PDB file of N, CA, C and O in Angstrom:
ATOM      1  N   MET A   1      31.145 269.007  84.424  1.00  0.00           N
ATOM      2  CA  MET A   1      32.488 268.509  84.253  1.00  0.00           C
ATOM      3  C   MET A   1      32.523 267.005  84.534  1.00  0.00           C
ATOM      4  O   MET A   1      33.210 266.266  83.829  1.00  0.00           O
ATOM      5  N   ARG A   2      31.805 266.550  85.535  1.00  0.00           N
ATOM      6  CA  ARG A   2      31.790 265.145  85.891  1.00  0.00           C
ATOM      7  C   ARG A   2      31.228 264.293  84.748  1.00  0.00           C
ATOM      8  O   ARG A   2      31.717 263.197  84.474  1.00  0.00           O
ATOM      9  N   GLU A   3      30.195 264.817  84.092  1.00  0.00           N
ATOM     10  CA  GLU A   3      29.576 264.084  82.985  1.00  0.00           C
ATOM     11  C   GLU A   3      30.543 263.954  81.803  1.00  0.00           C
ATOM     12  O   GLU A   3      30.613 262.907  81.158  1.00  0.00           O
ATOM     13  N   ARG A   4      31.280 265.025  81.531  1.00  0.00           N
ATOM     14  CA  ARG A   4      32.229 264.967  80.411  1.00  0.00           C
ATOM     15  C   ARG A   4      33.362 263.995  80.696  1.00  0.00           C
ATOM     16  O   ARG A   4      33.821 263.293  79.795  1.00  0.00           O
ATOM     17  N   THR A   5      33.814 263.950  81.943  1.00  0.00           N
ATOM     18  CA  THR A   5      34.867 263.008  82.314  1.00  0.00           C
ATOM     19  C   THR A   5      34.361 261.575  82.159  1.00  0.00           C
ATOM     20  O   THR A   5      35.053 260.724  81.600  1.00  0.00           O
ATOM     21  N   ALA A   6      33.165 261.317  82.651  1.00  0.00           N
ATOM     22  CA  ALA A   6      32.588 259.982  82.541  1.00  0.00           C
ATOM     23  C   ALA A   6      32.406 259.593  81.076  1.00  0.00           C
ATOM     24  O   ALA A   6      32.673 258.454  80.694  1.00  0.00           O
ATOM     25  N   ALA A   7      31.954 260.537  80.262  1.00  0.00           N
ATOM     26  CA  ALA A   7      31.757 260.260  78.836  1.00  0.00           C
ATOM     27  C   ALA A   7      33.093 259.961  78.159  1.00  0.00           C
ATOM     28  O   ALA A   7      33.172 259.084  77.298  1.00  0.00           O
ATOM     29  N   GLY A   8      34.129 260.679  78.540  1.00  0.00           N
ATOM     30  CA  GLY A   8      35.457 260.439  77.983  1.00  0.00           C
ATOM     31  C   GLY A   8      35.992 259.067  78.355  1.00  0.00           C
ATOM     32  O   GLY A   8      36.609 258.394  77.529  1.00  0.00           O
ATOM     33  N   LEU A   9      35.759 258.646  79.598  1.00  0.00           N
ATOM     34  CA  LEU A   9      36.199 257.322  80.030  1.00  0.00           C
ATOM     35  C   LEU A   9      35.446 256.225  79.291  1.00  0.00           C
ATOM     36  O   LEU A   9      36.038 255.216  78.907  1.00  0.00           O
ATOM     37  N   VAL A  10      34.151 256.413  79.090  1.00  0.00           N
ATOM     38  CA  VAL A  10      33.352 255.435  78.342  1.00  0.00           C
ATOM     39  C   VAL A  10      33.854 255.342  76.906  1.00  0.00           C
ATOM     40  O   VAL A  10      33.979 254.245  76.362  1.00  0.00           O
ATOM     41  N   ALA A  11      34.142 256.485  76.291  1.00  0.00           N
ATOM     42  CA  ALA A  11      34.642 256.496  74.914  1.00  0.00           C
ATOM     43  C   ALA A  11      36.007 255.813  74.824  1.00  0.00           C
ATOM     44  O   ALA A  11      36.278 255.085  73.869  1.00  0.00           O
ATOM     45  N   ALA A  12      36.858 256.046  75.810  1.00  0.00           N
ATOM     46  CA  ALA A  12      38.184 255.420  75.807  1.00  0.00           C
ATOM     47  C   ALA A  12      38.064 253.906  75.946  1.00  0.00           C
ATOM     48  O   ALA A  12      38.766 253.163  75.259  1.00  0.00           O
ATOM     49  N   ARG A  13      37.182 253.444  76.827  1.00  0.00           N
ATOM     50  CA  ARG A  13      36.973 252.005  76.980  1.00  0.00           C
ATOM     51  C   ARG A  13      36.442 251.392  75.692  1.00  0.00           C
ATOM     52  O   ARG A  13      36.824 250.279  75.329  1.00  0.00           O
ATOM     53  N   ALA A  14      35.564 252.112  74.999  1.00  0.00           N
ATOM     54  CA  ALA A  14      35.014 251.622  73.731  1.00  0.00           C
ATOM     55  C   ALA A  14      36.112 251.481  72.681  1.00  0.00           C
ATOM     56  O   ALA A  14      36.022 250.626  71.800  1.00  0.00           O
ATOM     57  N   ARG A  15      37.147 252.315  72.769  1.00  0.00           N
ATOM     58  CA  ARG A  15      38.279 252.229  71.835  1.00  0.00           C
ATOM     59  C   ARG A  15      39.306 251.186  72.276  1.00  0.00           C
ATOM     60  O   ARG A  15      40.317 250.982  71.604  1.00  0.00           O
ATOM     61  N   GLY A  16      39.042 250.530  73.405  1.00  0.00           N
ATOM     62  CA  GLY A  16      39.955 249.497  73.879  1.00  0.00           C
ATOM     63  C   GLY A  16      41.020 249.983  74.825  1.00  0.00           C
ATOM     64  O   GLY A  16      41.928 249.223  75.162  1.00  0.00           O
ATOM     65  N   ARG A  17      40.946 251.225  75.271  1.00  0.00           N
ATOM     66  CA  ARG A  17      41.929 251.759  76.215  1.00  0.00           C
ATOM     67  C   ARG A  17      41.587 251.300  77.617  1.00  0.00           C
ATOM     68  O   ARG A  17      40.415 251.186  77.977  1.00  0.00           O
ATOM     69  N   LYS A  18      42.618 251.037  78.409  1.00  0.00           N
ATOM     70  CA  LYS A  18      42.415 250.617  79.787  1.00  0.00           C
ATOM     71  C   LYS A  18      42.821 251.736  80.720  1.00  0.00           C
ATOM     72  O   LYS A  18      43.714 252.528  80.422  1.00  0.00           O
ATOM     73  N   GLU A  19      42.151 251.784  81.848  1.00  0.00           N
ATOM     74  CA  GLU A  19      42.474 252.805  82.843  1.00  0.00           C
ATOM     75  C   GLU A  19      43.685 252.394  83.653  1.00  0.00           C
ATOM     76  O   GLU A  19      43.983 251.206  83.774  1.00  0.00           O
ATOM     77  N   GLY A  20      44.376 253.362  84.203  1.00  0.00           N
ATOM     78  CA  GLY A  20      45.478 253.109  85.121  1.00  0.00           C
ATOM     79  C   GLY A  20      46.791 252.801  84.421  1.00  0.00           C
ATOM     80  O   GLY A  20      46.895 252.840  83.195  1.00  0.00           O
ATOM     81  N   TRP A  21      47.781 252.496  85.233  1.00  0.00           N
ATOM     82  CA  TRP A  21      49.117 252.185  84.734  1.00  0.00           C
ATOM     83  C   TRP A  21      49.132 250.793  84.131  1.00  0.00           C
ATOM     84  O   TRP A  21      48.379 249.922  84.566  1.00  0.00           O
ATOM     85  N   PRO A  22      49.983 250.569  83.128  1.00  0.00           N
ATOM     86  CA  PRO A  22      50.105 249.222  82.575  1.00  0.00           C
ATOM     87  C   PRO A  22      50.745 248.274  83.592  1.00  0.00           C
ATOM     88  O   PRO A  22      51.540 248.698  84.430  1.00  0.00           O
ATOM     89  N   ARG A  23      50.399 247.020  83.512  1.00  0.00           N
ATOM     90  CA  ARG A  23      50.961 246.014  84.413  1.00  0.00           C
ATOM     91  C   ARG A  23      52.451 245.854  84.146  1.00  0.00           C
ATOM     92  O   ARG A  23      52.897 245.900  82.999  1.00  0.00           O
ATOM     93  N   THR A  24      53.211 245.666  85.214  1.00  0.00           N
ATOM     94  CA  THR A  24      54.653 245.489  85.088  1.00  0.00           C
ATOM     95  C   THR A  24      54.983 244.067  84.637  1.00  0.00           C
ATOM     96  O   THR A  24      55.899 243.850  83.845  1.00  0.00           O
ATOM     97  N   MET A  25      54.221 243.107  85.156  1.00  0.00           N
ATOM     98  CA  MET A  25      54.458 241.704  84.798  1.00  0.00           C
ATOM     99  C   MET A  25      53.158 241.107  84.282  1.00  0.00           C
ATOM    100  O   MET A  25      52.073 241.428  84.767  1.00  0.00           O
ATOM    101  N   ASP A  26      53.286 240.232  83.289  1.00  0.00           N
ATOM    102  CA  ASP A  26      52.098 239.528  82.813  1.00  0.00           C
ATOM    103  C   ASP A  26      51.861 238.310  83.714  1.00  0.00           C
ATOM    104  O   ASP A  26      52.616 238.068  84.656  1.00  0.00           O
ATOM    105  N   GLU A  27      50.813 237.557  83.416  1.00  0.00           N
ATOM    106  CA  GLU A  27      50.451 236.423  84.268  1.00  0.00           C
ATOM    107  C   GLU A  27      51.558 235.375  84.333  1.00  0.00           C
ATOM    108  O   GLU A  27      51.823 234.817  85.398  1.00  0.00           O
ATOM    109  N   ARG A  28      52.205 235.105  83.204  1.00  0.00           N
ATOM    110  CA  ARG A  28      53.259 234.109  83.168  1.00  0.00           C
ATOM    111  C   ARG A  28      54.415 234.525  84.067  1.00  0.00           C
ATOM    112  O   ARG A  28      54.935 233.711  84.831  1.00  0.00           O
ATOM    113  N   GLN A  29      54.820 235.794  83.979  1.00  0.00           N
ATOM    114  CA  GLN A  29      55.920 236.283  84.820  1.00  0.00           C
ATOM    115  C   GLN A  29      55.525 236.279  86.295  1.00  0.00           C
ATOM    116  O   GLN A  29      56.354 235.976  87.154  1.00  0.00           O
ATOM    117  N   ALA A  30      54.275 236.609  86.597  1.00  0.00           N
ATOM    118  CA  ALA A  30      53.827 236.619  87.986  1.00  0.00           C
ATOM    119  C   ALA A  30      53.877 235.216  88.577  1.00  0.00           C
ATOM    120  O   ALA A  30      54.322 235.034  89.710  1.00  0.00           O
ATOM    121  N   ARG A  31      53.423 234.226  87.818  1.00  0.00           N
ATOM    122  CA  ARG A  31      53.485 232.839  88.288  1.00  0.00           C
ATOM    123  C   ARG A  31      54.944 232.387  88.447  1.00  0.00           C
ATOM    124  O   ARG A  31      55.279 231.668  89.388  1.00  0.00           O
ATOM    125  N   MET A  32      55.799 232.814  87.521  1.00  0.00           N
ATOM    126  CA  MET A  32      57.210 232.464  87.606  1.00  0.00           C
ATOM    127  C   MET A  32      57.826 233.089  88.859  1.00  0.00           C
ATOM    128  O   MET A  32      58.609 232.439  89.551  1.00  0.00           O
ATOM    129  N   ALA A  33      57.483 234.325  89.152  1.00  0.00           N
ATOM    130  CA  ALA A  33      57.995 234.988  90.351  1.00  0.00           C
ATOM    131  C   ALA A  33      57.569 234.235  91.599  1.00  0.00           C
ATOM    132  O   ALA A  33      58.363 234.056  92.523  1.00  0.00           O
ATOM    133  N   GLN A  34      56.319 233.792  91.629  1.00  0.00           N
ATOM    134  CA  GLN A  34      55.840 233.021  92.775  1.00  0.00           C
ATOM    135  C   GLN A  34      56.628 231.730  92.930  1.00  0.00           C
ATOM    136  O   GLN A  34      57.047 231.376  94.032  1.00  0.00           O
ATOM    137  N   ALA A  35      56.828 231.029  91.818  1.00  0.00           N
ATOM    138  CA  ALA A  35      57.557 229.759  91.878  1.00  0.00           C
ATOM    139  C   ALA A  35      59.000 229.982  92.310  1.00  0.00           C
ATOM    140  O   ALA A  35      59.531 229.216  93.114  1.00  0.00           O
ATOM    141  N   LEU A  36      59.632 231.015  91.789  1.00  0.00           N
ATOM    142  CA  LEU A  36      61.018 231.299  92.152  1.00  0.00           C
ATOM    143  C   LEU A  36      61.141 231.726  93.612  1.00  0.00           C
ATOM    144  O   LEU A  36      62.142 231.418  94.259  1.00  0.00           O
ATOM    145  N   ARG A  37      60.138 232.432  94.143  1.00  0.00           N
ATOM    146  CA  ARG A  37      60.181 232.854  95.557  1.00  0.00           C
ATOM    147  C   ARG A  37      60.132 231.660  96.498  1.00  0.00           C
ATOM    148  O   ARG A  37      60.608 231.742  97.631  1.00  0.00           O
ATOM    149  N   GLU A  38      59.560 230.551  96.038  1.00  0.00           N
ATOM    150  CA  GLU A  38      59.470 229.364  96.892  1.00  0.00           C
ATOM    151  C   GLU A  38      60.801 228.633  96.994  1.00  0.00           C
ATOM    152  O   GLU A  38      60.974 227.793  97.877  1.00  0.00           O
ATOM    153  N   ASP A  39      61.754 228.940  96.099  1.00  0.00           N
ATOM    154  CA  ASP A  39      63.077 228.332  96.138  1.00  0.00           C
ATOM    155  C   ASP A  39      63.947 229.104  97.131  1.00  0.00           C
ATOM    156  O   ASP A  39      64.301 230.253  96.869  1.00  0.00           O
ATOM    157  N   PRO A  40      64.296 228.494  98.262  1.00  0.00           N
ATOM    158  CA  PRO A  40      65.075 229.225  99.275  1.00  0.00           C
ATOM    159  C   PRO A  40      66.491 229.569  98.822  1.00  0.00           C
ATOM    160  O   PRO A  40      67.139 230.427  99.423  1.00  0.00           O
ATOM    161  N   ALA A  41      66.977 228.914  97.776  1.00  0.00           N
ATOM    162  CA  ALA A  41      68.340 229.189  97.310  1.00  0.00           C
ATOM    163  C   ALA A  41      68.417 230.484  96.514  1.00  0.00           C
ATOM    164  O   ALA A  41      69.513 231.004  96.305  1.00  0.00           O
ATOM    165  N   LEU A  42      67.290 231.019  96.065  1.00  0.00           N
ATOM    166  CA  LEU A  42      67.285 232.233  95.259  1.00  0.00           C
ATOM    167  C   LEU A  42      66.921 233.452  96.107  1.00  0.00           C
ATOM    168  O   LEU A  42      65.967 233.424  96.885  1.00  0.00           O
ATOM    169  N   SER A  43      67.690 234.509  95.942  1.00  0.00           N
ATOM    170  CA  SER A  43      67.369 235.765  96.620  1.00  0.00           C
ATOM    171  C   SER A  43      66.378 236.555  95.768  1.00  0.00           C
ATOM    172  O   SER A  43      66.208 236.276  94.581  1.00  0.00           O
ATOM    173  N   VAL A  44      65.739 237.525  96.371  1.00  0.00           N
ATOM    174  CA  VAL A  44      64.816 238.380  95.630  1.00  0.00           C
ATOM    175  C   VAL A  44      65.578 239.136  94.546  1.00  0.00           C
ATOM    176  O   VAL A  44      65.057 239.340  93.449  1.00  0.00           O
ATOM    177  N   ALA A  45      66.799 239.549  94.843  1.00  0.00           N
ATOM    178  CA  ALA A  45      67.607 240.273  93.859  1.00  0.00           C
ATOM    179  C   ALA A  45      67.883 239.400  92.630  1.00  0.00           C
ATOM    180  O   ALA A  45      67.841 239.892  91.502  1.00  0.00           O
ATOM    181  N   GLU A  46      68.162 238.115  92.839  1.00  0.00           N
ATOM    182  CA  GLU A  46      68.407 237.204  91.715  1.00  0.00           C
ATOM    183  C   GLU A  46      67.128 237.017  90.887  1.00  0.00           C
ATOM    184  O   GLU A  46      67.183 236.980  89.658  1.00  0.00           O
ATOM    185  N   ILE A  47      66.008 236.903  91.546  1.00  0.00           N
ATOM    186  CA  ILE A  47      64.729 236.773  90.838  1.00  0.00           C
ATOM    187  C   ILE A  47      64.473 238.020  89.998  1.00  0.00           C
ATOM    188  O   ILE A  47      64.004 237.927  88.864  1.00  0.00           O
ATOM    189  N   CYS A  48      64.783 239.178  90.557  1.00  0.00           N
ATOM    190  CA  CYS A  48      64.603 240.444  89.838  1.00  0.00           C
ATOM    191  C   CYS A  48      65.468 240.486  88.585  1.00  0.00           C
ATOM    192  O   CYS A  48      65.013 240.911  87.523  1.00  0.00           O
ATOM    193  N   ARG A  49      66.705 240.046  88.712  1.00  0.00           N
ATOM    194  CA  ARG A  49      67.594 240.030  87.545  1.00  0.00           C
ATOM    195  C   ARG A  49      67.053 239.091  86.466  1.00  0.00           C
ATOM    196  O   ARG A  49      67.110 239.406  85.277  1.00  0.00           O
ATOM    197  N   ARG A  50      66.534 237.949  86.882  1.00  0.00           N
ATOM    198  CA  ARG A  50      66.001 236.988  85.915  1.00  0.00           C
ATOM    199  C   ARG A  50      64.765 237.525  85.193  1.00  0.00           C
ATOM    200  O   ARG A  50      64.595 237.312  83.993  1.00  0.00           O
ATOM    201  N   LEU A  51      63.910 238.219  85.932  1.00  0.00           N
ATOM    202  CA  LEU A  51      62.659 238.701  85.350  1.00  0.00           C
ATOM    203  C   LEU A  51      62.754 240.112  84.781  1.00  0.00           C
ATOM    204  O   LEU A  51      61.885 240.531  84.017  1.00  0.00           O
ATOM    205  N   GLY A  52      63.801 240.846  85.146  1.00  0.00           N
ATOM    206  CA  GLY A  52      63.975 242.204  84.639  1.00  0.00           C
ATOM    207  C   GLY A  52      63.028 243.220  85.257  1.00  0.00           C
ATOM    208  O   GLY A  52      62.590 244.158  84.591  1.00  0.00           O
ATOM    209  N   VAL A  53      62.713 243.030  86.539  1.00  0.00           N
ATOM    210  CA  VAL A  53      61.825 243.954  87.247  1.00  0.00           C
ATOM    211  C   VAL A  53      62.466 244.324  88.580  1.00  0.00           C
ATOM    212  O   VAL A  53      63.497 243.768  88.957  1.00  0.00           O
ATOM    213  N   SER A  54      61.848 245.269  89.291  1.00  0.00           N
ATOM    214  CA  SER A  54      62.397 245.713  90.568  1.00  0.00           C
ATOM    215  C   SER A  54      62.006 244.761  91.698  1.00  0.00           C
ATOM    216  O   SER A  54      61.115 243.924  91.552  1.00  0.00           O
ATOM    217  N   GLU A  55      62.697 244.914  92.822  1.00  0.00           N
ATOM    218  CA  GLU A  55      62.383 244.097  93.992  1.00  0.00           C
ATOM    219  C   GLU A  55      60.964 244.363  94.484  1.00  0.00           C
ATOM    220  O   GLU A  55      60.261 243.440  94.895  1.00  0.00           O
ATOM    221  N   ALA A  56      60.547 245.619  94.441  1.00  0.00           N
ATOM    222  CA  ALA A  56      59.197 245.950  94.886  1.00  0.00           C
ATOM    223  C   ALA A  56      58.152 245.229  94.036  1.00  0.00           C
ATOM    224  O   ALA A  56      57.135 244.769  94.553  1.00  0.00           O
ATOM    225  N   THR A  57      58.405 245.135  92.741  1.00  0.00           N
ATOM    226  CA  THR A  57      57.465 244.451  91.852  1.00  0.00           C
ATOM    227  C   THR A  57      57.391 242.971  92.180  1.00  0.00           C
ATOM    228  O   THR A  57      56.297 242.412  92.256  1.00  0.00           O
ATOM    229  N   VAL A  58      58.529 242.330  92.375  1.00  0.00           N
ATOM    230  CA  VAL A  58      58.528 240.902  92.713  1.00  0.00           C
ATOM    231  C   VAL A  58      57.784 240.674  94.023  1.00  0.00           C
ATOM    232  O   VAL A  58      56.977 239.750  94.126  1.00  0.00           O
ATOM    233  N   CYS A  59      58.047 241.497  95.007  1.00  0.00           N
ATOM    234  CA  CYS A  59      57.369 241.341  96.297  1.00  0.00           C
ATOM    235  C   CYS A  59      55.875 241.601  96.175  1.00  0.00           C
ATOM    236  O   CYS A  59      55.076 240.898  96.795  1.00  0.00           O
ATOM    237  N   ARG A  60      55.487 242.589  95.395  1.00  0.00           N
ATOM    238  CA  ARG A  60      54.069 242.916  95.221  1.00  0.00           C
ATOM    239  C   ARG A  60      53.314 241.768  94.577  1.00  0.00           C
ATOM    240  O   ARG A  60      52.203 241.441  94.995  1.00  0.00           O
ATOM    241  N   TYR A  61      53.898 241.164  93.578  1.00  0.00           N
ATOM    242  CA  TYR A  61      53.216 240.104  92.845  1.00  0.00           C
ATOM    243  C   TYR A  61      53.265 238.756  93.549  1.00  0.00           C
ATOM    244  O   TYR A  61      52.496 237.858  93.205  1.00  0.00           O
ATOM    245  N   SER A  62      54.142 238.595  94.518  1.00  0.00           N
ATOM    246  CA  SER A  62      54.260 237.285  95.159  1.00  0.00           C
ATOM    247  C   SER A  62      53.889 237.287  96.638  1.00  0.00           C
ATOM    248  O   SER A  62      53.911 236.235  97.276  1.00  0.00           O
ATOM    249  N   ARG A  63      53.555 238.430  97.187  1.00  0.00           N
ATOM    250  CA  ARG A  63      53.152 238.441  98.597  1.00  0.00           C
ATOM    251  C   ARG A  63      51.652 238.182  98.710  1.00  0.00           C
ATOM    252  O   ARG A  63      50.890 238.559  97.819  1.00  0.00           O
ATOM    253  N   PRO A  64      51.230 237.552  99.778  1.00  0.00           N
ATOM    254  CA  PRO A  64      49.798 237.339  99.956  1.00  0.00           C
ATOM    255  C   PRO A  64      49.088 238.657 100.238  1.00  0.00           C
ATOM    256  O   PRO A  64      49.606 239.511 100.958  1.00  0.00           O
ATOM    257  N   ALA A  65      47.909 238.812  99.668  1.00  0.00           N
ATOM    258  CA  ALA A  65      47.079 239.978  99.950  1.00  0.00           C
ATOM    259  C   ALA A  65      46.351 239.735 101.270  1.00  0.00           C
ATOM    260  O   ALA A  65      46.534 238.694 101.902  1.00  0.00           O
ATOM    261  N   SER A  66      45.538 240.681 101.677  1.00  0.00           N
ATOM    262  CA  SER A  66      44.819 240.537 102.946  1.00  0.00           C
ATOM    263  C   SER A  66      43.868 239.346 102.933  1.00  0.00           C
ATOM    264  O   SER A  66      43.536 238.808 103.990  1.00  0.00           O
ATOM    265  N   ASP A  67      43.420 238.923 101.731  1.00  0.00           N
ATOM    266  CA  ASP A  67      42.522 237.771 101.656  1.00  0.00           C
ATOM    267  C   ASP A  67      43.285 236.455 101.483  1.00  0.00           C
ATOM    268  O   ASP A  67      42.674 235.406 101.279  1.00  0.00           O
ATOM    269  N   GLY A  68      44.624 236.509 101.565  1.00  0.00           N
ATOM    270  CA  GLY A  68      45.423 235.302 101.463  1.00  0.00           C
ATOM    271  C   GLY A  68      45.848 234.958 100.049  1.00  0.00           C
ATOM    272  O   GLY A  68      46.573 233.984  99.846  1.00  0.00           O
ATOM    273  N   ASN A  69      45.413 235.733  99.070  1.00  0.00           N
ATOM    274  CA  ASN A  69      45.776 235.490  97.678  1.00  0.00           C
ATOM    275  C   ASN A  69      46.871 236.453  97.245  1.00  0.00           C
ATOM    276  O   ASN A  69      47.038 237.517  97.840  1.00  0.00           O
ATOM    277  N   THR A  70      47.605 236.087  96.226  1.00  0.00           N
ATOM    278  CA  THR A  70      48.635 236.968  95.693  1.00  0.00           C
ATOM    279  C   THR A  70      48.057 237.795  94.555  1.00  0.00           C
ATOM    280  O   THR A  70      46.946 237.535  94.095  1.00  0.00           O
ATOM    281  N   GLN A  71      48.809 238.789  94.102  1.00  0.00           N
ATOM    282  CA  GLN A  71      48.354 239.606  92.981  1.00  0.00           C
ATOM    283  C   GLN A  71      48.267 238.758  91.720  1.00  0.00           C
ATOM    284  O   GLN A  71      47.440 239.031  90.850  1.00  0.00           O
ATOM    285  N   ALA A  72      49.102 237.741  91.608  1.00  0.00           N
ATOM    286  CA  ALA A  72      49.009 236.835  90.462  1.00  0.00           C
ATOM    287  C   ALA A  72      47.670 236.111  90.473  1.00  0.00           C
ATOM    288  O   ALA A  72      47.068 235.900  89.420  1.00  0.00           O
ATOM    289  N   ASP A  73      47.198 235.726  91.668  1.00  0.00           N
ATOM    290  CA  ASP A  73      45.884 235.098  91.767  1.00  0.00           C
ATOM    291  C   ASP A  73      44.800 236.079  91.346  1.00  0.00           C
ATOM    292  O   ASP A  73      43.833 235.699  90.686  1.00  0.00           O
ATOM    293  N   ALA A  74      44.962 237.335  91.726  1.00  0.00           N
ATOM    294  CA  ALA A  74      43.983 238.354  91.342  1.00  0.00           C
ATOM    295  C   ALA A  74      43.956 238.524  89.831  1.00  0.00           C
ATOM    296  O   ALA A  74      42.886 238.719  89.254  1.00  0.00           O
ATOM    297  N   LEU A  75      45.119 238.453  89.176  1.00  0.00           N
ATOM    298  CA  LEU A  75      45.166 238.539  87.717  1.00  0.00           C
ATOM    299  C   LEU A  75      44.410 237.375  87.088  1.00  0.00           C
ATOM    300  O   LEU A  75      43.692 237.552  86.104  1.00  0.00           O
ATOM    301  N   ASP A  76      44.573 236.186  87.661  1.00  0.00           N
ATOM    302  CA  ASP A  76      43.856 235.024  87.143  1.00  0.00           C
ATOM    303  C   ASP A  76      42.348 235.200  87.277  1.00  0.00           C
ATOM    304  O   ASP A  76      41.595 234.902  86.350  1.00  0.00           O
ATOM    305  N   ARG A  77      41.909 235.691  88.445  1.00  0.00           N
ATOM    306  CA  ARG A  77      40.462 235.900  88.656  1.00  0.00           C
ATOM    307  C   ARG A  77      39.929 236.946  87.698  1.00  0.00           C
ATOM    308  O   ARG A  77      38.837 236.790  87.151  1.00  0.00           O
ATOM    309  N   LYS A  78      40.697 238.021  87.487  1.00  0.00           N
ATOM    310  CA  LYS A  78      40.253 239.084  86.591  1.00  0.00           C
ATOM    311  C   LYS A  78      40.131 238.559  85.163  1.00  0.00           C
ATOM    312  O   LYS A  78      39.179 238.887  84.455  1.00  0.00           O
ATOM    313  N   LYS A  79      41.094 237.747  84.744  1.00  0.00           N
ATOM    314  CA  LYS A  79      41.048 237.175  83.396  1.00  0.00           C
ATOM    315  C   LYS A  79      39.832 236.261  83.262  1.00  0.00           C
ATOM    316  O   LYS A  79      39.144 236.296  82.242  1.00  0.00           O
ATOM    317  N   ALA A  80      39.562 235.447  84.280  1.00  0.00           N
ATOM    318  CA  ALA A  80      38.411 234.556  84.244  1.00  0.00           C
ATOM    319  C   ALA A  80      37.112 235.349  84.189  1.00  0.00           C
ATOM    320  O   ALA A  80      36.197 234.998  83.445  1.00  0.00           O
ATOM    321  N   ASN A  81      37.033 236.413  84.972  1.00  0.00           N
ATOM    322  CA  ASN A  81      35.822 237.242  84.968  1.00  0.00           C
ATOM    323  C   ASN A  81      35.623 237.914  83.615  1.00  0.00           C
ATOM    324  O   ASN A  81      34.496 238.007  83.129  1.00  0.00           O
ATOM    325  N   ASN A  82      36.706 238.382  83.005  1.00  0.00           N
ATOM    326  CA  ASN A  82      36.597 239.028  81.702  1.00  0.00           C
ATOM    327  C   ASN A  82      36.141 238.043  80.637  1.00  0.00           C
ATOM    328  O   ASN A  82      35.365 238.403  79.752  1.00  0.00           O
ATOM    329  N   SER A  83      36.617 236.800  80.714  1.00  0.00           N
ATOM    330  CA  SER A  83      36.195 235.821  79.709  1.00  0.00           C
ATOM    331  C   SER A  83      34.729 235.466  79.899  1.00  0.00           C
ATOM    332  O   SER A  83      34.025 235.216  78.921  1.00  0.00           O
ATOM    333  N   VAL A  84      34.256 235.441  81.145  1.00  0.00           N
ATOM    334  CA  VAL A  84      32.831 235.178  81.395  1.00  0.00           C
ATOM    335  C   VAL A  84      32.003 236.324  80.875  1.00  0.00           C
ATOM    336  O   VAL A  84      30.953 236.106  80.269  1.00  0.00           O
ATOM    337  N   LEU A  85      32.458 237.558  81.101  1.00  0.00           N
ATOM    338  CA  LEU A  85      31.709 238.731  80.637  1.00  0.00           C
ATOM    339  C   LEU A  85      31.706 238.831  79.124  1.00  0.00           C
ATOM    340  O   LEU A  85      30.727 239.300  78.543  1.00  0.00           O
ATOM    341  N   SER A  86      32.778 238.400  78.470  1.00  0.00           N
ATOM    342  CA  SER A  86      32.812 238.484  77.019  1.00  0.00           C
ATOM    343  C   SER A  86      31.900 237.455  76.378  1.00  0.00           C
ATOM    344  O   SER A  86      31.511 237.605  75.220  1.00  0.00           O
ATOM    345  N   ASP A  87      31.553 236.402  77.124  1.00  0.00           N
ATOM    346  CA  ASP A  87      30.642 235.385  76.615  1.00  0.00           C
ATOM    347  C   ASP A  87      29.202 235.860  76.625  1.00  0.00           C
ATOM    348  O   ASP A  87      28.349 235.280  75.953  1.00  0.00           O
ATOM    349  N   ILE A  88      28.924 236.920  77.389  1.00  0.00           N
ATOM    350  CA  ILE A  88      27.546 237.407  77.530  1.00  0.00           C
ATOM    351  C   ILE A  88      27.135 238.209  76.324  1.00  0.00           C
ATOM    352  O   ILE A  88      26.008 238.700  76.264  1.00  0.00           O
TER     353      ILE A  88
END
């Protein structure tokens, strides 16, 4: 059973399918959320209305991770790594 699951995942990746849930915000929106969070005049609720996402999403994408980076930074690193891998 484990082999069939692994084979199915490999086949899905070959077709361009990605694992997991789709991202709620793209890189541009994540950077915008970070910039808006730095403005003390804006509440999280106002940022959510502007971006059309929930408060949890705004906080997730703009809070520092345990390594001091935000999820938006992680998206940037992942994109950079993918472009390096595609060059190989």
